[in-house]
C-alpha positions as CSV (number, residue, x, y, z in Angstrom):
1,M,1.9,-9.2,15.9
2,S,-1.5,-9.4,14.2
3,N,-2.1,-11.7,11.3
4,R,-1.7,-8.7,9.0
5,F,1.3,-6.8,10.2
6,F,4.4,-7.2,12.4
7,E,4.5,-5.1,15.6
8,N,6.6,-2.0,14.8
9,K,9.4,-2.0,17.4
10,F,11.4,0.7,15.7
11,N,11.9,3.9,17.6
12,D,10.2,7.0,16.0
13,Y,12.2,10.0,14.9
14,N,14.4,11.6,17.5
15,G,16.4,14.2,15.6
16,E,18.4,11.9,13.3
17,N,19.8,13.4,10.0
18,Y,19.9,10.9,7.1
19,L,20.9,13.2,4.3
20,D,24.3,14.2,2.9
21,K,24.4,18.0,3.0
22,N,26.2,18.3,-0.3
23,S,24.5,15.8,-2.5
24,G,21.0,15.6,-0.8
25,Q,21.3,11.9,-1.1
26,L,21.1,9.4,1.7
27,S,24.2,9.6,3.9
28,E,26.8,6.9,4.5
29,P,27.1,4.2,5.7
30,F,23.4,3.3,5.2
31,A,23.5,4.3,1.5
32,S,26.3,1.8,1.0
33,Q,24.5,-0.9,2.9
34,I,21.5,-0.4,0.6
35,T,23.5,-0.5,-2.6
36,K,25.3,-3.6,-1.6
37,W,22.0,-5.2,-0.7
38,I,20.6,-4.2,-4.1
39,Q,23.6,-5.7,-6.0
40,Q,23.3,-8.9,-4.0
41,Y,19.5,-9.4,-4.5
42,S,19.4,-8.2,-8.1
43,K,21.5,-11.2,-9.1
44,K,18.4,-13.4,-8.6
45,F,17.0,-12.0,-11.9
46,E,19.8,-13.4,-14.0
47,H,18.4,-16.9,-14.2
48,E,15.0,-16.9,-12.7
49,I,12.8,-14.4,-14.7
50,D,9.6,-15.9,-16.0
51,D,9.2,-14.2,-19.4
52,N,5.8,-15.7,-20.2
53,D,4.1,-12.8,-18.5
54,P,4.9,-9.5,-20.3
55,S,3.1,-7.2,-17.8
56,I,4.6,-4.6,-15.5
57,Y,2.6,-5.8,-12.5
58,T,3.8,-9.4,-12.3
59,G,5.9,-9.9,-15.4
60,S,9.0,-9.2,-17.4
61,T,8.3,-5.5,-18.2
62,G,8.3,-4.8,-14.5
63,I,11.8,-6.2,-14.3
64,A,12.7,-4.0,-17.3
65,L,11.4,-1.0,-15.5
66,L,13.6,-1.9,-12.5
67,Y,16.6,-2.2,-14.7
68,M,16.0,1.3,-16.1
69,R,16.0,2.5,-12.5
70,L,19.2,0.7,-11.6
71,A,20.8,2.1,-14.7
72,F,20.6,5.5,-13.1
73,L,21.6,4.3,-9.6
74,F,24.8,2.5,-11.0
75,P,26.2,4.7,-13.8
76,T,29.2,2.4,-14.4
77,Q,26.7,-0.4,-15.2
78,Q,24.3,1.7,-17.1
79,N,24.8,0.1,-20.6
80,D,24.5,-3.4,-19.1
81,Y,21.2,-2.6,-17.4
82,I,19.7,-0.8,-20.5
83,T,20.7,-3.8,-22.6
84,K,18.9,-6.2,-20.1
85,A,15.9,-4.0,-20.1
86,K,15.8,-3.8,-23.9
87,N,16.1,-7.6,-24.2
88,L,13.2,-8.1,-21.8
89,I,11.0,-5.5,-23.5
90,D,11.7,-6.9,-27.0
91,S,10.4,-10.3,-25.8
92,A,7.4,-8.8,-24.0
93,I,6.0,-6.8,-26.9
94,H,6.0,-9.9,-29.1
95,Q,3.6,-11.5,-26.6
96,L,0.9,-8.8,-26.5
97,N,-2.6,-9.7,-27.5
98,G,-4.3,-6.3,-27.6
99,K,-6.9,-7.2,-24.9
100,R,-5.9,-5.0,-22.0
101,I,-5.6,-1.3,-22.0
102,T,-3.7,-0.5,-18.9
103,F,-0.1,0.4,-17.9
104,L,0.4,-2.1,-15.1
105,C,-1.6,-5.2,-16.2
106,G,-2.1,-4.6,-20.0
107,D,-0.4,-4.2,-23.3
108,V,0.0,-0.5,-22.8
109,G,2.7,-0.8,-20.2
110,P,5.2,-2.8,-22.3
111,L,4.5,-0.6,-25.3
112,A,5.1,2.6,-23.2
113,V,8.3,1.3,-21.6
114,A,9.5,0.1,-25.0
115,A,8.9,3.7,-26.3
116,V,11.0,5.1,-23.5
117,I,13.9,2.6,-24.1
118,Y,14.0,3.1,-27.8
119,N,13.7,6.9,-27.4
120,G,16.9,6.7,-25.3
121,L,18.5,4.7,-28.1
122,G,17.5,7.2,-30.8
123,D,15.2,4.8,-32.6
124,T,12.3,7.2,-33.4
125,K,10.7,4.8,-35.8
126,T,10.1,2.1,-33.1
127,V,9.0,4.8,-30.6
128,Q,6.3,6.0,-33.0
129,K,5.2,2.5,-33.7
130,C,4.7,1.8,-30.0
131,V,2.9,5.1,-29.5
132,D,0.6,4.5,-32.5
133,Q,-0.4,1.1,-31.0
134,I,-1.3,2.8,-27.7
135,V,-3.3,5.5,-29.4
136,S,-5.1,3.0,-31.5
137,M,-6.7,1.6,-28.4
138,K,-8.7,4.8,-27.9
139,N,-12.0,3.3,-29.1
140,S,-11.7,0.3,-26.7
141,V,-10.8,2.6,-23.8
142,L,-13.8,4.8,-24.4
143,S,-16.3,1.9,-24.5
144,R,-18.6,0.6,-21.8
145,S,-16.8,-2.7,-21.6
146,N,-13.9,-1.3,-19.6
147,P,-13.8,-0.2,-16.0
148,D,-12.3,3.0,-14.7
149,E,-9.9,1.6,-12.1
150,Y,-6.1,1.6,-12.2
151,L,-5.0,-2.0,-12.7
152,Y,-7.3,-3.0,-15.5
153,G,-9.2,0.2,-16.5
154,R,-9.1,3.7,-18.0
155,A,-7.0,5.1,-15.1
156,G,-4.2,2.8,-16.2
157,Y,-4.5,3.9,-19.8
158,L,-4.5,7.6,-18.7
159,Y,-1.4,7.1,-16.6
160,A,0.4,5.6,-19.6
161,L,-0.4,8.7,-21.7
162,I,1.0,11.2,-19.2
163,F,4.0,8.8,-18.5
164,L,4.9,9.0,-22.2
165,R,4.5,12.8,-22.3
166,K,6.9,13.1,-19.4
167,E,9.5,10.4,-20.3
168,V,9.5,10.8,-24.1
169,S,8.2,14.1,-25.2
170,S,5.3,16.5,-24.3
171,E,4.3,16.3,-27.9
172,I,4.3,12.6,-28.3
173,I,0.6,12.2,-27.2
174,D,-2.1,14.5,-28.4
175,S,-3.5,16.5,-25.5
176,Q,-7.0,16.0,-26.9
177,L,-6.7,12.2,-26.3
178,I,-5.9,12.9,-22.7
179,T,-8.8,15.3,-22.4
180,D,-11.2,12.7,-23.9
181,V,-10.2,10.0,-21.5
182,F,-10.3,12.3,-18.5
183,E,-13.8,13.6,-19.4
184,Y,-15.0,10.1,-20.1
185,M,-13.9,9.0,-16.6
186,I,-15.7,12.0,-15.1
187,K,-18.9,11.2,-16.9
188,S,-18.6,7.5,-16.1
189,G,-18.2,8.3,-12.4
190,E,-21.1,10.7,-12.5
191,K,-23.4,8.2,-14.2
192,Y,-22.7,5.4,-11.7
193,A,-23.0,7.8,-8.7
194,R,-26.5,8.8,-9.9
195,H,-27.3,5.1,-10.5
196,I,-26.7,4.2,-6.9
197,N,-27.8,7.5,-5.4
198,S,-24.3,8.1,-4.0
199,K,-23.5,11.1,-1.8
200,S,-20.3,11.5,-3.8
201,P,-20.4,13.3,-7.2
202,L,-18.2,10.5,-8.6
203,M,-18.3,6.8,-7.8
204,Y,-16.9,3.8,-9.6
205,Q,-17.2,0.0,-9.3
206,W,-15.1,-2.9,-10.2
207,H,-16.3,-6.6,-9.9
208,D,-19.5,-5.4,-8.4
209,E,-17.8,-3.6,-5.5
210,E,-17.4,0.1,-4.9
211,Y,-13.7,0.0,-4.0
212,L,-12.1,3.0,-2.4
213,G,-8.3,2.3,-2.4
214,A,-5.6,3.1,-4.9
215,A,-5.5,0.0,-7.1
216,H,-9.1,-0.7,-7.9
217,G,-10.9,2.3,-6.3
218,V,-11.9,5.9,-6.1
219,S,-8.9,7.3,-4.3
220,G,-6.5,6.0,-7.0
221,I,-8.7,7.5,-9.7
222,I,-9.1,10.8,-8.0
223,Y,-5.3,11.0,-7.4
224,L,-4.7,10.5,-11.1
225,L,-7.3,13.0,-12.3
226,L,-5.8,15.6,-9.9
227,K,-2.4,14.8,-11.4
228,V,-3.6,15.5,-14.9
229,T,-5.1,18.9,-13.8
230,S,-1.7,19.9,-12.4
231,H,-0.2,20.2,-15.9
232,E,-0.4,23.6,-17.7
233,S,-1.5,21.9,-20.9
234,F,-4.7,20.8,-19.1
235,S,-5.7,24.0,-17.3
236,H,-9.1,23.8,-19.1
237,L,-9.8,20.7,-17.0
238,R,-9.3,22.5,-13.7
239,P,-12.9,23.5,-13.1
240,Y,-13.5,19.8,-12.4
241,I,-11.3,20.2,-9.3
242,E,-13.9,22.2,-7.5
243,S,-17.0,20.7,-9.1
244,H,-16.1,17.0,-8.9
245,L,-12.7,16.0,-7.5
246,L,-12.6,17.8,-4.2
247,P,-16.3,17.0,-3.3
248,T,-15.5,13.4,-4.0
249,I,-12.5,13.7,-1.6
250,E,-14.9,15.1,1.0
251,F,-17.0,12.0,0.6
252,L,-14.0,9.8,0.9
253,K,-13.1,11.5,4.2
254,S,-16.3,9.9,5.6
255,M,-14.8,6.5,5.0
256,K,-12.3,7.0,7.8
257,I,-12.8,4.7,10.7
258,S,-12.0,5.1,14.4
259,S,-8.5,3.6,14.0
260,G,-7.6,6.3,11.5
261,N,-7.6,3.7,8.7
262,Y,-10.0,3.9,5.6
263,L,-12.4,1.3,4.5
264,S,-11.5,-0.7,1.4
265,S,-15.0,-0.4,-0.1
266,T,-18.4,1.1,0.6
267,N,-19.7,-2.3,1.5
268,S,-16.8,-3.1,3.9
269,H,-16.8,-2.9,7.7
270,S,-13.3,-4.3,8.0
271,D,-10.2,-2.6,9.4
272,K,-7.7,-5.2,8.2
273,L,-5.9,-3.6,5.3
274,V,-3.2,-1.0,5.4
275,Q,-1.5,-1.3,2.1
276,W,-1.1,0.6,-1.2
277,C,-4.0,-1.1,-2.9
278,H,-6.5,-0.9,0.0
279,G,-6.7,1.3,3.1
280,A,-4.8,4.4,4.4
281,S,-1.7,3.9,2.4
282,G,-3.3,4.7,-1.0
283,F,-5.3,7.6,0.5
284,V,-2.1,9.4,1.5
285,F,-1.1,9.9,-2.2
286,M,-4.6,11.4,-3.0
287,F,-4.6,13.7,0.0
288,V,-1.0,14.9,-0.7
289,R,-2.0,15.6,-4.3
290,A,-5.1,17.5,-3.2
291,Y,-2.8,19.6,-0.9
292,E,-0.4,20.3,-3.8
293,V,-3.2,21.3,-6.1
294,T,-5.1,23.5,-3.6
295,G,-2.6,24.6,-1.0
296,D,-5.2,23.8,1.6
297,T,-3.4,22.4,4.7
298,K,-6.4,20.3,5.8
299,Y,-5.5,17.8,3.1
300,L,-1.9,17.7,4.3
301,Q,-3.2,17.0,7.8
302,L,-5.4,14.2,6.5
303,A,-2.3,12.8,4.7
304,T,-0.1,12.9,7.8
305,D,-2.8,11.3,9.9
306,A,-3.1,8.4,7.5
307,G,0.7,8.2,7.4
308,D,0.7,7.7,11.1
309,V,-1.5,4.7,10.6
310,V,1.0,3.3,8.1
311,W,3.8,3.7,10.5
312,Q,1.9,1.8,13.2
313,R,0.6,-1.0,11.0
314,G,2.6,-1.0,7.7
315,L,5.2,-3.7,8.3
316,L,3.1,-6.2,6.5
317,T,3.1,-10.0,7.0
318,K,1.8,-10.5,3.4
319,S,4.9,-9.4,1.5
320,Y,7.8,-7.0,1.1
321,G,6.4,-5.7,-2.2
322,L,4.7,-2.7,-3.6
323,C,1.0,-3.5,-4.0
324,H,0.4,-5.1,-0.6
325,G,3.7,-5.1,1.2
326,T,6.2,-3.1,3.3
327,A,8.0,-1.4,0.4
328,G,4.8,0.0,-1.0
329,N,4.1,1.4,2.5
330,G,7.6,2.8,2.6
331,Y,6.7,5.0,-0.4
332,V,4.0,6.6,1.7
333,F,6.7,8.1,3.9
334,L,8.9,9.1,0.9
335,N,5.9,10.9,-0.6
336,L,5.2,12.8,2.7
337,F,8.9,13.6,3.0
338,R,9.0,15.0,-0.5
339,V,6.1,17.4,0.1
340,T,6.9,18.4,3.7
341,Q,10.7,18.0,3.9
342,D,10.0,16.8,7.5
343,M,12.8,14.5,8.5
344,R,10.3,12.4,10.6
345,W,9.0,10.9,7.4
346,L,12.4,10.1,6.0
347,H,13.2,8.4,9.3
348,R,10.2,6.2,9.0
349,A,11.1,5.3,5.4
350,V,14.6,4.4,6.6
351,K,13.2,2.1,9.2
352,F,10.9,0.3,6.7
353,A,14.0,0.0,4.5
354,E,15.9,-1.6,7.4
355,F,13.1,-4.1,7.7
356,C,13.4,-4.8,4.0
357,L,17.2,-5.4,4.4
358,E,16.2,-8.5,6.3
359,Y,14.5,-9.9,3.2
360,D,13.4,-13.5,3.6
361,K,14.1,-13.4,7.4
362,H,10.6,-12.6,8.5
363,R,7.9,-15.2,8.7
364,L,5.4,-14.0,6.1
365,S,1.8,-15.1,6.2
366,R,2.1,-16.4,2.6
367,Q,4.6,-16.3,-0.2
368,P,3.9,-14.1,-3.2
369,D,2.4,-15.7,-6.2
370,H,5.0,-13.9,-8.3
371,P,8.0,-13.7,-5.9
372,L,10.3,-11.8,-8.3
373,S,7.8,-9.3,-9.7
374,L,7.6,-5.6,-9.5
375,F,4.3,-5.3,-7.7
376,E,4.2,-8.5,-5.7
377,G,7.8,-9.4,-5.1
378,L,11.5,-8.7,-5.0
379,A,11.7,-6.3,-7.9
380,G,9.4,-3.8,-6.2
381,T,11.4,-4.0,-3.0
382,I,14.6,-3.4,-4.9
383,Y,13.0,-0.4,-6.6
384,F,12.0,1.1,-3.3
385,M,15.5,0.5,-1.9
386,A,17.0,2.2,-5.0
387,D,14.8,5.2,-4.4
388,M,15.9,5.4,-0.8
389,V,19.4,6.3,-1.9
390,N,18.0,9.5,-3.5
391,P,14.8,10.1,-1.5
392,K,14.0,13.6,-2.7
393,H,13.4,12.2,-6.1
394,A,11.7,9.0,-5.1
395,R,8.4,8.1,-6.9
396,F,6.2,5.1,-6.6
397,P,6.7,3.3,-10.0
398,G,3.7,3.0,-12.3
399,F,1.7,5.3,-10.0
400,E,3.4,8.5,-9.0
């Protein structure tokens, strides 16, 4: 074991079949084992939630998002989970201060999740109120004071807009707003790339670093911009694929190092991090999206090569969570399974889920700062396990 990851002692795929032929869901008895584990560990939220943090990333709205997922996994308990989610989100939106513009770490996330919950309850007045608050942040979003990255910047705001169009209504957000944010991010990346004489047509910085990973860096931004261009409503943005997005991916390919991993920033020479926020894990999502947009199998090969790195080094000592933990790396395999239908990737996801079934039994290098949260702690692990039950429809929360 290194200080970053546990040695992967699981056997790789050898012809196992994990899917029920009729339902397409995970076959028994492993599915039952997972659901029992979820029911056991989800009880921890009944008395231990810290509702002083309203965010999705580390706070109560992340737990609400988990409850919404569990409402679909356990139909007989659906009303109970939706009520719990509503109670958390009602408390969260009364704590917002209007300072942060992003889905995961800002006010936009609780407002967007509230809109989805109240849309399900038929309260169109509250839905529109939440959406109006999000739209009113446009001037702040399109100002120089905000970065472009995912957790705290424009990418997080753009994600919220397309999230609302998918989960509430395709008409709920004006397409021009999405276009404006998209094109501002392109111009911002162009400007900074020229400023530093980058070989990439787009480059971004956060805290004086040119990060490359999914959370704070270029790969996460490019993934999201490609995601927007996939929608028919934004076909007018597709010329940017050839002119800006794919050439930036070509530059990012050069950040691959001899181990197969990817550098966390342009100034880094380290090969330590293999997790969603930094390293090969986040790159997989970008490469898969590039393959889906272009049909070019070279991007799928890049994705599978990076996925092999995650299999080798993805059982992390840091946490079981989404951002920098084993569950987040498990989503890499579910993403690759979705696009390839290759059972090898589902096998690898199953093995990472087996590791998570032994929650609290591995000696982690440190305990999470927010041990119950969606992106650092238990809630994210439960979300991954819930998605394992129906792997063909699994999506990394707040990102995919």
